[in-house]
N, C-alpha and C positions, 0 to 999 in steps of 0.2 A: 343345574341351572345354566343357561347359555351364557349369561353375563355375570361373572362373579368378581369383577374388578372393583377397586376401591379408590376414592379420591385422595386418600392419604393412608398412612399406616394405621390400620385398625379403625377406619372411618367409612361408614356406608353413606354415600351421597346420592343425589338424584340420578347421576350417571350410572350407578350400580343397579338401578331398578330397570327391569325389562321395559322396553319402549312401549309395549302394549298396556302396561300398568301405570304409566306416568300420567295418564288422563285423570286418575284418581287423586293424584297430588294436587292437580288444579281444581278438580271438582270439590274436594273436601279439604282444601289446604288451609282452612281456618277453623277454629273451634265452633264458630257460629254455623258454618256450613256442615261440619261434622254432626253437630247437635240436630240440625234440621233434617239432614239427609241419611244419617246412619242410626242415631240413637232412637229406639222405639221399644215398646213393651215386648215385641217379638224378636228384637235384635240379639244376636250373640256376639258380644263385644270381645270375647276371648275365643272366637271360633277357630283361629289358626294357632292357638297356643301350643298344641302338641308338636307343631313343626319345629319348635326351637328347643332342642334338647339342652338340658343343664342351664337353662336361662334362669335369671334372678328377677323377680318382680319387687318393686319398691312402692309402697303405698302408705296410706294414712290420711289424715285430714289435710286438705290443701293448705298451703302456707306454713307447713311444718318442717321444712328442710328436706323434703323428699327429692327435689331437683338436685340439690347439692350432693346428697348421698348417691343418687343414681349416677351422676357424672363421675364421681370418684371411683365407683366400682367399674363403670364402663371404660375408665382409663387404664385399668389393670391389664397386664399382659394376657393375651388370649381372648379378650373381649373386643367388641366392635362398638364404637360410638355412632350415634345416629345423627345425620345432618341432611335429611331429605327435604324438610320444610324449614321454616323459621323457628319451629318448636319441636324439640326432640321427644316430648311426651306425645304430641300429636302424631309424630312418626311412629311411635310405639302403638298408638291406637289404630292407625291404618294397617300396620303389619299384623297385629293380633286379631283384628276383625276380618282379615283375609283379603284386603284390597291390594296389599303390597306383599310380594314374596321376597324377603330379605335373603341374601346369600347365606348359606349354612356352614361356611368354612370356619366361623368363629362363634363364640358365645355372645349373648346379649344380656344387658341389664335394662329392663323396661320399667319406666315409671308409669304406674297405673292408678293414680289417684282419681282419674276421670271416671272410673267405673261407677262410683256413687251408688245408686239404688240397685245396680246389677252386681253387687259384691258377692252374691252367692255363686257366681261363676268361678270363683276361686277354687271351688271343689274340683274343677277340672285339672288342677295341677297334677302332673305326673310325679312319680317317686323321685325323679332326678331334678325336679324343679323346686325353687325356693321362693318364699314370700317374706320380705322384711317390712314390718309395719311400724311406722314412726309415730310417736306420741309426743306432742309439744304442749306446754302449758297454755291454757286458753287466753290468758291476757295477751301474750305475744301474737298468737294466731289471730285473734279477733282484731287487734290493732292493725295487723298486716292486711287483713281482709278489707278493712275500712279505708286504709290510706294507701295501700300499694297494689290494689287489685281493681280491675275494671268491673263495672256494674254487671256485665253479662256473667262473669264467673261466679259472683256471689248469688245472683238470681238462679243460675242453673244448679248450684250446690244446694241452695235453700229448697228449691222445688224437688230435688232428688232425695235429700236427706233430712231436711229440717221441718218442712211443712207438715209431715205426717204426725208429728208429736205436738203440733200447735193445739193449745187448749181453748182458743177463742176463734170464733168465725172471722174476726177482723184479721187475724194472723194468716188466714187462708186466702185473703183477697189480695193476691200478689200483683194484680193489675192496677191497684190503687196505691197512692202514696200515703204516708203517715199524715194525719191520724186516722184516716179511713182504712188504711192497710198497714202492714208491718213496717216498722222503721228499719233502717240499715243495720243498726246495732242489734235489733231483735232477730233479724235474719241471720246475722253472723253468729249470734249465741246459739240459736236453735240448730243452725246448720252444723256448727261444731259439735254440739251434743249428739246429734244423730249420726254424724260420720264417725266420730271417735268410738261410739258405742258399738259399731259394727264389729270391732275386734272380738267382742264377747261371743258373737255367733261364729265368726270366722274360725275361732279356735276349735270348734266342733266339726268344721269342714275338712280340716287338715290333720295330718299326723304331727306330733310334736317336733320331729326332726325337720319338718318342712317350713316351720314358722319361727321367726325371731321378732320379738317386740323390742323396740329401741327407744330409750328416753332421749329425745333430742337435746334437752338441756344438759343432761349428763354427758352426752357425746360432745357438745360444744365445750363444756367445762374440762373434760378429761379425754380428749381425742386419742391420746397415746394409749389409754386403757381400753376404750370402746372400739376403736377402728380395727385392731388386730382380731378382736372377737367377731366383729361383723364380717370381716374378710374371710376368716376361717369358716364361718357359717356358709358364706357364699362360695366357698371353695375357690377363692380367688387369691392370687399372689399379692401379698402386702408389701408396701414400701414405706419406710418410716417418714418419708417426705410427705406422704398424704396428710399426716397430722398437722404439718406446717401450713397446709392449705385451708385449714378450718379457721373461719373468722368468728370472733366472739363479740363483735360490735353490735350484733342484733339482739342481744339479751336484754338491753335496757329500754327498748322501745315501749314496753308495757307501762313504763312510768309516765308516759305522755297521755294516758287515757284519762278521761274525765271521771269525776266521782260517780256520776250516773252510770257510765259505761262499766266501771269496775263493779258496782253493785249488781248490775244485771248479769254480768259474767259470773259473779259469785253465786247468784241465785240459780241460773240456768245451766251454765257450762261446767263450773268447778266440781260439782258432785260427780259427774261422769268422768272427768279427768282423774279425780282421786280414785275412783273405782278401777279405772283401766291402767293407770300408771303402775299399780302394784304388779301387773303382769310382767313389766320389765325387770322388776326386782327378782321375781321368781325365776326368770331366765338367766340372771346374771351369775 
C-alpha cells in the first residue's frame, strides 16, 4: 500500500486512505447513503474480508453493547482503531465491502451488526478470523431501540430481520404508521427476535473455534471474569484496566418500560432470548 501512515498510534484516519478511495467516504459517509447505494440483494458486504488476516468481527443485535466491546478490543496492542468517518462501524462496512483498502500493518476488530439479512456471509471467515456474537436481554435492547436510536436504524433492522416473521399483513405495511402499520414497539420486538435468532444458523456456518457467544449482562456484571476469556479468544493482549472501563449503569433502563411494552417483549422476544442465551453458557 502506498500510504500506510496513521493519524495516531494504532488509529486509521481519513488521511491513511488512498486519495483515490476517499471519494467513497463522501459518497457513502452516512448509513442512509450506504443503505441506498451499497446494500442490495446482490451486494457482498464482506467482499473484502479475506484481505484482513486475523481480524475479529463483533456482532449481535444492535443496541447490545457491540460498539463497546469492539472498541475495547480495537484498543489492544497490535490492533488499529478506525476513525475514517463519524462512525467506526460504518468505516468497517466500507472496508469490508471493498470500497476502502485499510493498511495491513496491524490487526482490526470490525463491528458488523449492520449485516442483518446478509448474515450468511459469515461463512466466508477464514480459519484465522474470529466472530464474537453478543446477546443481551430483550428488555434493555428494546428500550434502547425505542429511546436511544434514530427511526432509520429501527426501520432498517425491522425490514432486514423482523418483517419476515410477521404473522399479520398489518405488520408488513412498513410505510404506514400504527394502527394501520406496525408500531415502534412491535418493530423493535420482531427485529430483536429475528436478529438474535441468527446465531442458531451462524453456528452451522463456522467451526467452533471461530465463534464465541457472549452474554452482555454477564459481561457487565463480571467484566474481570469475561474479558480475559474474550481477549484470549480474540488472541489479543489483555490489560486489567479494560475491566475498569465497563459501565454498569445501563442495566436498569429496562425498568422504565411500560407494562404493555414488557408484555409484548415477553410474548415476542423473550422466548428467542432464552433459546439463544444458553449458547453462552455452553461456551463458558
